[in-house]
C-alpha positions as CSV (number, residue, x, y, z in Angstrom):
1,M,-27.2,4.6,-33.9
2,P,-27.2,7.9,-35.7
3,Y,-29.9,10.3,-34.8
4,I,-31.5,13.0,-36.9
5,S,-32.6,16.1,-35.1
6,K,-36.3,16.4,-34.5
7,D,-36.1,19.8,-36.1
8,N,-34.6,18.4,-39.3
9,D,-37.2,17.7,-42.1
10,R,-35.1,14.8,-43.2
11,R,-36.9,12.5,-40.7
12,E,-40.2,13.1,-42.4
13,R,-38.7,12.8,-45.9
14,L,-37.0,9.5,-45.0
15,R,-40.2,8.2,-43.5
16,N,-42.1,9.0,-46.7
17,G,-39.6,7.0,-48.8
18,E,-37.1,9.6,-50.0
19,P,-33.8,7.9,-50.5
20,A,-31.2,8.1,-47.8
21,L,-28.2,10.2,-48.8
22,I,-25.7,9.2,-46.1
23,A,-25.2,6.1,-44.0
24,G,-26.8,7.6,-40.9
25,E,-29.9,8.3,-42.9
26,L,-30.1,4.8,-44.2
27,N,-29.6,3.5,-40.6
28,Y,-32.4,5.8,-39.4
29,Q,-34.7,4.7,-42.3
30,I,-34.3,1.0,-41.7
31,F,-34.5,1.3,-37.9
32,Y,-37.6,3.5,-38.1
33,Y,-39.3,1.0,-40.5
34,V,-38.6,-2.0,-38.3
35,K,-39.6,-0.2,-35.1
36,H,-42.9,0.9,-36.5
37,T,-43.9,-2.2,-38.4
38,N,-42.3,-4.7,-35.9
39,K,-41.0,-6.8,-38.9
40,I,-38.1,-7.0,-41.2
41,D,-39.3,-7.2,-44.8
42,R,-36.3,-8.2,-46.9
43,L,-37.6,-6.6,-50.1
44,I,-38.4,-3.2,-48.5
45,I,-35.1,-3.0,-46.8
46,K,-33.3,-4.0,-50.0
47,D,-35.2,-1.3,-51.8
48,F,-33.9,1.3,-49.1
49,V,-30.4,0.0,-49.8
50,D,-30.6,0.0,-53.6
51,Q,-32.0,3.6,-53.5
52,F,-29.1,4.6,-51.2
53,L,-26.5,3.0,-53.5
54,G,-27.9,4.7,-56.6
55,K,-27.2,3.8,-60.2
56,K,-23.4,4.1,-59.9
57,P,-22.3,2.9,-56.4
58,N,-18.7,3.7,-55.4
59,Y,-16.5,2.3,-52.7
60,Q,-17.7,4.7,-50.0
61,K,-21.4,3.8,-50.7
62,Y,-20.7,0.1,-50.5
63,N,-18.6,0.5,-47.4
64,D,-21.2,2.7,-45.7
65,M,-24.1,0.4,-46.7
66,T,-22.5,-2.8,-45.3
67,R,-21.4,-1.1,-42.1
68,C,-24.8,0.4,-41.7
69,L,-26.6,-3.0,-42.0
70,V,-24.2,-4.5,-39.4
71,R,-24.8,-1.7,-36.9
72,C,-28.6,-1.6,-37.6
73,Y,-28.7,-5.4,-37.1
74,A,-27.1,-5.0,-33.7
75,E,-29.3,-2.1,-32.6
76,I,-32.5,-3.8,-33.7
77,E,-31.7,-7.0,-31.8
78,R,-30.5,-5.0,-28.7
79,R,-33.3,-2.4,-28.5
80,L,-36.3,-4.0,-30.2
81,D,-35.6,-7.7,-29.4
82,I,-36.3,-8.6,-33.1
83,Q,-34.2,-11.2,-34.8
84,A,-32.5,-9.3,-37.6
85,E,-30.1,-11.7,-39.2
86,V,-31.7,-10.9,-42.6
87,L,-29.8,-7.5,-42.5
88,L,-26.5,-9.4,-42.5
89,D,-27.9,-11.6,-45.3
90,I,-28.7,-8.5,-47.3
91,A,-25.2,-7.1,-46.8
92,Q,-23.7,-10.4,-48.0
93,S,-26.0,-10.5,-51.0
94,Y,-23.9,-7.6,-52.4
95,D,-20.6,-9.5,-52.1
96,D,-20.5,-10.5,-55.8
97,E,-21.4,-7.0,-56.9
98,I,-18.8,-5.5,-54.6
99,A,-16.1,-8.0,-55.8
100,K,-16.8,-7.1,-59.4
101,Y,-16.5,-3.4,-58.6
102,E,-13.2,-4.0,-56.8
103,D,-11.9,-6.1,-59.7
104,T,-12.7,-3.2,-62.1
105,K,-10.9,-0.7,-59.9
106,I,-7.8,-3.0,-59.7
107,V,-7.7,-3.0,-63.5
108,Q,-8.3,0.8,-63.7
109,N,-6.0,1.9,-60.9
110,G,-3.6,-0.9,-60.2
111,D,-3.6,-3.3,-57.2
112,V,-2.3,-2.6,-53.7
113,E,1.5,-3.0,-53.9
């Protein structure tokens, strides 16, 4: 679980809905939301993810997002004792989008040899 220093103003900005810029911030934003609402709202979390990915996601963003959701799922269940499978469902909901991105990059750059 990434931690953002208490002295860093990013904590407050993320709490107020500013988009996460890196995976650690996305993890913090989701965990904070769940911890303080004691619920997992699929639409709100998907909004956090969509803001993180931005208008032109790239491989790094997709990879960071999916890994973040997996780790956040584990920490929410471990530390908050809240069933968090919806985070895995959200990650899987991007599978088609990621596959299309990968197919485009294969055409543009060539496949793995």
